[in-house]
C-alpha positions as CSV (number, residue, x, y, z in Angstrom):
1,M,89.5,35.6,24.0
2,A,87.6,33.8,21.3
3,V,84.0,33.2,21.6
4,G,83.5,29.5,22.5
5,R,81.1,26.9,21.4
6,R,79.0,24.4,23.0
7,K,80.4,20.8,22.6
8,S,78.3,18.2,20.9
9,A,76.8,15.7,23.1
10,K,78.7,12.6,23.4
11,Q,79.0,9.4,25.5
12,A,80.6,10.2,28.8
13,D,83.0,7.9,30.4
14,L,81.8,5.0,32.4
15,W,84.3,5.4,35.1
16,V,85.5,8.9,36.4
17,S,88.0,9.3,39.2
18,T,86.9,11.6,41.9
19,S,90.2,13.5,41.7
20,D,89.1,14.4,38.2
21,L,85.6,15.8,39.2
22,A,85.1,19.6,38.9
23,R,85.1,21.0,42.4
24,S,84.4,24.5,43.6
25,P,87.0,26.0,46.1
26,G,84.4,25.6,48.8
27,H,83.1,28.3,51.1
28,P,85.7,29.9,53.3
29,F,83.1,30.6,56.1
30,Y,82.3,27.0,56.6
31,E,85.9,26.0,56.2
32,R,86.8,28.2,59.1
33,V,83.9,26.9,61.1
34,N,85.2,23.5,60.5
35,R,88.7,24.3,61.7
36,L,87.3,26.0,64.9
37,L,85.2,22.9,65.9
38,A,88.0,20.6,64.9
39,A,90.5,22.3,67.2
40,A,88.0,22.2,70.0
41,G,87.2,18.4,69.5
42,F,83.5,19.0,68.8
43,D,82.9,15.8,66.9
44,A,84.3,13.5,69.5
45,F,82.6,15.5,72.3
46,V,79.1,15.2,70.6
47,E,79.4,11.5,69.6
48,G,80.9,10.7,73.2
49,R,77.7,12.2,74.8
50,C,75.4,10.6,72.4
51,A,76.9,7.1,72.1
52,K,74.4,5.8,74.8
53,F,71.4,6.4,72.6
54,Y,72.6,4.0,69.8
55,A,72.4,0.3,69.8
56,E,75.5,-1.7,68.5
57,K,73.7,-4.5,66.5
58,L,70.1,-3.7,66.3
59,G,68.7,-1.6,63.5
60,R,70.2,0.2,60.5
61,P,73.1,2.4,61.0
62,G,72.0,5.8,62.5
63,L,73.0,9.3,61.5
64,P,76.3,10.3,63.3
65,P,75.5,12.7,66.0
66,S,78.1,15.3,64.9
67,V,76.5,15.3,61.5
68,Y,73.2,15.8,63.0
69,V,74.2,18.9,65.0
70,R,76.0,20.4,62.1
71,M,72.7,20.0,60.0
72,L,71.0,22.1,62.5
73,L,73.8,24.6,62.5
74,V,73.3,24.8,58.7
75,G,69.7,25.6,59.5
76,Y,70.7,28.9,61.4
77,F,73.4,29.9,59.1
78,E,71.5,29.5,56.0
79,G,68.1,30.8,57.6
80,L,66.2,27.5,56.9
81,D,63.2,26.9,59.3
82,S,62.3,23.3,58.4
83,E,64.4,20.1,58.6
84,R,63.1,19.2,55.3
85,G,64.6,22.5,54.0
86,I,67.8,21.6,55.8
87,A,68.0,18.2,54.4
88,W,67.5,19.5,50.8
89,R,70.1,22.3,51.2
90,C,72.7,19.9,52.4
91,A,72.1,17.4,49.6
92,D,72.3,20.2,47.0
93,S,75.5,21.9,48.0
94,L,79.1,20.7,47.8
95,A,80.4,22.9,50.3
96,L,77.8,21.9,52.9
97,R,78.6,18.2,52.1
98,S,82.3,19.0,53.0
99,F,81.1,20.9,56.2
100,L,79.2,17.7,57.2
101,G,82.3,15.7,56.4
102,L,80.6,13.7,53.7
103,T,82.4,12.2,50.6
104,L,81.0,12.3,47.1
105,S,79.6,8.8,47.2
106,E,77.7,9.5,50.6
107,I,74.2,10.8,50.6
108,P,73.1,13.3,53.2
109,A,70.4,12.2,55.6
110,D,66.8,13.0,54.7
111,H,64.5,15.1,56.9
112,S,62.9,12.0,58.4
113,T,66.3,10.8,59.7
114,V,67.0,14.3,61.2
115,S,63.7,14.2,63.0
116,R,64.3,10.6,64.3
117,T,67.7,11.5,65.6
118,R,66.4,14.5,67.4
119,R,63.6,12.5,69.2
120,L,66.2,9.9,70.1
121,I,68.7,12.2,71.8
122,D,67.4,13.8,74.9
123,L,67.1,17.4,76.0
124,E,69.9,17.3,78.5
125,T,72.4,16.2,75.8
126,H,71.2,19.2,73.5
127,T,71.9,21.4,76.7
128,E,75.5,20.0,76.9
129,I,76.0,20.8,73.4
130,F,74.8,24.4,74.0
131,G,77.2,24.5,77.0
132,F,80.0,23.2,74.8
133,V,79.7,26.2,72.4
134,L,79.3,28.6,75.4
135,K,82.6,27.3,76.7
136,L,84.4,28.2,73.5
137,L,83.2,31.8,74.0
138,A,84.2,31.9,77.7
139,E,87.8,30.7,76.7
140,R,88.1,33.7,74.5
141,G,86.9,36.0,77.2
142,L,83.4,36.7,75.7
143,V,81.4,35.5,78.9
144,S,81.6,37.9,81.8
145,G,78.5,36.7,83.7
146,K,78.3,39.7,86.0
147,T,75.4,41.5,84.2
148,I,72.6,39.4,82.7
149,G,69.7,40.5,80.6
150,I,66.5,38.4,80.3
151,D,63.7,39.0,77.7
152,A,61.1,36.9,76.0
153,T,59.3,36.5,72.8
154,T,56.6,34.5,71.1
155,L,57.1,31.3,68.7
156,E,54.0,30.7,66.5
157,A,53.3,27.1,67.1
158,N,52.8,24.2,64.5
159,A,49.0,24.0,65.4
160,A,45.9,25.7,64.1
161,M,43.3,27.7,66.2
162,K,40.4,25.9,64.4
163,S,41.6,22.8,65.7
164,I,41.0,23.6,69.4
165,V,39.0,21.4,71.6
166,R,37.4,21.7,75.1
167,R,39.6,20.2,77.8
168,K,36.6,18.7,79.5
169,D,34.8,16.8,76.8
170,G,36.9,17.2,73.7
171,Q,34.2,19.3,72.0
172,T,35.3,21.1,68.9
173,Y,34.8,25.0,68.7
174,D,32.4,24.8,65.8
175,D,30.4,22.2,67.7
176,F,30.4,24.6,70.8
177,L,29.2,27.7,68.8
178,L,26.4,25.4,67.2
179,E,25.3,24.4,70.6
180,L,25.1,27.9,71.8
181,A,23.1,29.0,68.7
182,K,20.5,26.4,69.3
183,S,20.4,27.2,73.0
184,S,19.5,30.9,72.0
185,G,16.6,29.8,69.7
186,I,18.2,29.2,66.3
187,E,17.2,25.8,65.1
188,T,19.4,26.0,61.7
189,P,22.2,28.6,62.4
190,T,24.2,29.7,59.4
191,R,27.7,30.9,59.1
192,E,26.8,34.3,59.7
193,D,24.8,33.3,62.9
194,L,27.6,31.5,64.4
195,A,30.1,34.3,63.6
196,R,27.7,36.9,65.3
197,I,27.4,34.6,68.4
198,D,31.0,34.2,68.5
199,K,31.7,38.1,68.2
200,N,29.2,38.9,71.1
201,R,30.7,36.5,73.5
202,A,32.5,38.1,76.4
203,K,35.2,35.5,76.9
204,K,36.2,33.6,73.9
205,G,39.5,31.7,74.1
206,S,40.6,30.6,77.5
207,N,43.6,28.3,77.9
208,D,41.8,26.8,81.0
209,D,38.9,25.6,78.7
210,W,40.6,25.0,75.3
211,K,43.6,23.1,74.0
212,N,45.0,21.8,70.7
213,P,44.9,18.0,70.8
214,H,48.1,17.8,68.6
215,D,50.1,20.2,70.5
216,P,48.9,20.3,74.2
217,D,51.7,22.6,75.1
218,A,50.8,25.3,72.7
219,Q,48.7,28.1,74.4
220,I,46.5,30.9,72.9
221,T,48.6,33.9,72.9
222,K,48.6,37.5,71.6
223,M,51.5,37.7,69.2
224,K,54.0,40.6,68.8
225,D,52.0,41.9,65.6
226,G,48.7,42.0,67.7
227,S,47.1,38.7,66.1
228,T,46.2,35.7,68.2
229,H,47.7,32.3,67.6
230,L,48.6,29.1,69.4
231,A,52.2,30.0,70.6
232,H,55.2,29.0,72.7
233,K,57.4,31.3,74.6
234,A,61.2,31.6,74.1
235,E,63.2,33.4,76.7
236,H,66.7,34.4,76.5
237,A,69.5,35.3,79.1
238,V,72.2,37.3,77.5
239,D,75.4,38.5,78.8
240,M,75.3,42.3,78.7
241,Q,78.9,42.7,78.2
242,S,79.3,40.7,74.9
243,G,75.9,39.7,73.7
244,A,76.6,36.0,74.1
245,V,73.4,33.9,74.8
246,L,73.8,32.2,78.1
247,A,70.8,30.2,78.4
248,V,67.4,29.7,76.6
249,T,64.1,28.1,77.8
250,I,60.9,27.3,75.9
251,Q,57.8,27.6,77.9
252,P,54.1,27.8,77.2
253,G,53.2,30.8,75.2
254,A,50.7,32.4,77.8
255,T,53.2,32.0,80.7
256,G,53.7,35.4,82.3
257,D,57.2,37.0,82.4
258,T,57.2,37.1,86.2
259,T,56.7,33.4,86.3
260,S,59.2,32.2,83.5
261,V,62.1,34.3,84.7
262,Y,62.7,31.8,87.5
263,E,63.3,28.9,85.2
264,T,65.6,31.0,82.9
265,M,67.6,32.4,86.0
266,A,68.0,28.6,87.1
267,A,69.2,27.6,83.7
268,V,71.8,30.7,83.8
269,T,73.0,29.6,87.1
270,K,73.5,26.0,86.0
271,N,75.5,27.0,83.0
272,I,77.6,29.6,84.8
273,V,78.4,26.9,87.5
274,E,79.5,24.3,84.8
275,L,81.9,26.9,83.2
276,L,83.3,27.8,86.7
277,K,84.3,24.0,87.2
278,D,86.9,24.3,84.4
279,P,90.1,25.9,85.9
280,A,91.0,27.4,82.3
281,V,87.7,29.3,82.1
282,A,87.1,30.2,85.7
283,D,89.5,32.9,85.7
284,K,88.1,34.6,82.6
285,I,84.5,34.9,84.1
286,S,83.8,37.7,86.5
287,Q,84.1,37.1,90.1
288,N,80.8,38.8,90.8
289,A,78.9,36.4,88.4
290,L,75.1,36.8,88.3
291,D,75.5,40.0,90.3
292,E,73.0,42.1,88.2
293,L,69.8,41.4,86.2
294,V,68.3,43.9,83.6
295,T,64.8,43.3,82.2
296,D,61.9,45.3,80.8
297,K,58.8,46.3,82.8
298,G,57.0,43.1,82.1
299,Y,59.0,41.4,84.8
300,H,58.2,44.0,87.4
301,S,56.5,42.7,90.4
302,N,56.9,42.7,94.1
303,D,57.6,38.9,94.2
304,T,60.3,39.4,91.5
305,I,62.1,42.2,93.3
306,S,61.8,40.5,96.6
307,T,63.3,37.1,95.2
308,L,66.1,38.9,93.6
309,A,67.1,40.8,96.8
310,N,67.0,37.5,98.9
311,I,69.3,35.9,96.6
312,G,71.6,38.8,96.4
313,V,71.1,39.9,92.8
314,R,70.7,43.6,92.1
315,G,67.8,44.2,89.7
316,Y,67.5,46.9,87.1
317,I,63.9,46.3,86.1
318,S,61.9,49.0,84.4
319,E,58.8,50.1,86.2
320,P,55.6,50.4,84.7
321,K,53.3,53.5,85.4
322,R,51.0,52.4,88.0
323,G,50.1,55.7,89.8
324,R,50.6,56.3,93.6
325,R,50.8,52.8,95.4
326,K,49.7,52.3,99.1
327,W,51.9,50.0,100.9
328,R,50.1,49.9,104.2
329,G,52.7,48.4,106.5
330,D,54.8,46.7,103.8
331,E,57.8,49.0,104.4
332,A,60.4,46.4,103.6
333,M,59.0,45.8,100.1
334,R,58.5,49.5,99.5
335,D,62.2,50.1,100.2
336,E,63.1,47.3,97.7
337,V,60.9,48.8,95.0
338,Y,62.1,52.2,95.5
339,A,65.7,51.0,95.4
340,N,65.1,49.4,92.2
341,R,63.6,52.7,90.9
342,R,66.6,54.7,91.9
343,R,68.9,52.2,90.3
344,V,67.1,52.3,87.0
345,K,67.1,56.2,87.1
346,G,70.9,56.3,87.8
347,D,73.5,56.8,85.4
348,R,74.4,53.0,85.4
349,G,70.7,52.1,85.0
350,K,70.2,54.2,82.2
351,G,73.4,52.8,80.4
352,L,72.2,49.3,81.0
353,M,68.7,50.1,79.5
354,R,70.4,51.5,76.4
355,R,72.5,48.3,76.2
356,R,69.4,46.1,76.8
357,G,67.8,47.4,73.7
358,E,71.0,46.5,71.7
359,Y,72.4,43.3,73.2
360,L,68.9,41.7,74.0
361,E,67.1,42.4,70.8
362,R,70.0,41.4,68.6
363,P,69.9,37.6,69.4
364,F,66.3,37.6,68.9
365,A,66.7,39.2,65.4
366,H,69.4,36.7,64.5
367,C,67.7,33.4,65.9
368,L,64.0,34.3,64.7
369,E,64.3,36.6,61.8
370,S,67.4,35.9,60.0
371,G,67.6,32.3,61.4
372,A,63.9,31.7,60.6
373,M,62.6,30.2,63.9
374,R,59.7,32.5,64.4
375,R,57.4,29.9,63.2
376,V,58.3,26.5,64.4
377,H,57.6,23.2,62.6
378,L,57.8,21.1,65.7
379,R,55.4,20.4,68.6
380,R,56.0,20.0,72.4
381,C,58.1,22.4,74.4
382,D,60.8,19.8,75.1
383,N,61.0,18.9,71.2
384,I,61.1,22.6,70.3
385,A,63.6,23.2,73.0
386,K,66.1,20.6,71.5
387,R,66.2,22.4,68.2
388,Y,66.2,25.9,69.7
389,L,69.2,25.0,71.9
390,V,71.3,24.1,68.9
391,H,70.0,27.3,67.1
392,A,71.1,29.5,69.9
393,A,74.5,27.6,70.0
394,A,74.9,28.6,66.3
395,C,74.1,32.1,67.3
396,N,76.8,32.0,69.8
397,L,79.2,30.4,67.2
398,A,78.4,33.2,64.9
399,L,79.3,35.8,67.6
400,L,82.6,33.9,68.0
401,M,83.3,33.9,64.3
402,R,82.4,37.6,64.0
403,T,85.0,38.3,66.8
404,L,87.7,36.2,65.3
405,F,87.3,36.6,61.5
406,G,84.9,39.8,61.1
407,N,81.8,37.7,59.6
408,G,79.3,35.7,61.5
409,T,77.3,34.2,58.7
410,P,78.1,32.9,55.1
411,K,76.0,35.9,53.7
412,G,78.0,38.3,55.8
413,A,81.3,36.7,54.5
414,A,80.2,37.0,50.9
415,R,79.2,40.5,51.4
416,G,82.5,41.2,53.0
417,S,84.4,39.5,50.1
418,R,82.4,41.6,47.6
419,A,83.1,44.9,49.6
420,V,86.9,44.1,49.5
421,A,86.8,43.4,45.7
422,A,84.8,46.8,45.2
423,L,87.4,48.5,47.4
424,A,90.3,47.1,45.5
425,A,88.6,48.1,42.1
426,A,88.0,51.6,43.4
427,C,91.8,51.9,44.6
428,A,92.9,50.8,41.2
429,R,90.7,53.3,39.3
430,W,92.0,56.0,41.7
431,I,95.7,55.0,41.1
432,E,95.0,55.1,37.2
433,V,93.5,58.5,37.5
434,C,96.4,59.8,39.6
435,R,98.8,58.4,37.1
436,L,97.3,60.2,34.2
437,Q,97.1,63.4,36.0
438,I,100.6,63.3,37.1
439,A,101.7,62.3,33.5
440,H,99.8,65.3,32.3
441,L,101.3,67.7,34.8
442,V,105.0,66.7,33.9
443,G,104.0,66.5,30.0
444,I,104.5,62.7,29.5
445,R,102.2,61.0,27.0
446,L,101.0,57.6,28.1
447,Y,100.1,55.0,25.6
448,P,97.9,51.9,26.4
449,A,101.0,49.8,26.7
450,T,104.1,51.5,27.9
451,P,104.6,55.3,28.9
452,V,107.0,56.8,26.2
453,L,108.8,60.1,26.5
454,P,108.0,62.7,23.7
């Protein structure tokens, strides 16, 4: 092949047919997702549910709901945390334009339109979209529902600790420290004086006394890395047979596990009941749905164990080391706690605890780390829940793609293609080496073009 030269600049044609434009072959992963969603009637379902939120004659044309949901799916698949980044990525890629169903003459929506659409559509509709994807998994036998695992993590809020104010009078934290310094006899306190006073205080940040005026739902919370931030709490309910996310809830960050578990259990029950209403899916879900619950020691309490026993759910809850306990007449509660302890120490309990470390932690890693939702850019629990529900639906969709095609993300599909190409090249080299060795053994000289007998 001869070395090419760059062509000299010349006036381009004024009119170019779209069929003559240079196009890439597209992304095979997004094409497969499109075919899967089209076969399930995803666009018609979403637009039918969201039709009530759009006026027919007032205002400018809005963003189609199916395109809005697909843009949020792109946020998970591409690992983009902000809607501004999602809008930029969709405008930059022809493959994503095709995934959104846009022509070359159409401009993808900007981030403000995406935010406006999210605020317009209510939380219940986002829950229905999550349930639609969950139904796709149930149709292929990926939802059993018998053994449920629940765990929670923290999401760093879009609010700063330095902006907190007192609930009773709206006083800022700096003014509060300044008032303490003056009451202790320091007329003109310096920064060092305020830092020393703040350090020596016994109780500093209480959610009962302080709030952020921009995001009242965010609470002062100790994060996973030991730091303290304003945060929200995300709780997952996962099918322990397949790893499918059955329900997600967003709650204030400082909510205890023994309190938040009831809302998540209610969400799981609602989603399972909706699946059982469909005859085509009901026979693929276990007859003993919601029979077992697996959690860590943060959920262990007398009330939790008693509630699970009353509703007929067999709990496998890790028990923290509390020393010897004195029941003093509460023999019924003692028997339930001891029964839970025996189940956890049994063979099935140990197996479920090992699966809990795999199947519960994996969706968190996919949604928060590779999916880039550890730090949220939205405010208010309901607003965050809308984005997170579509994010969890994308996680389930990735599980379905991984089951059907072997790859659940575009990067995974690209790595798989490179691995196949490397394997093919290695096989070709091995065949060439074998050919040369055989030729050497039988005394045949091989030339670059055609083997010739001596």
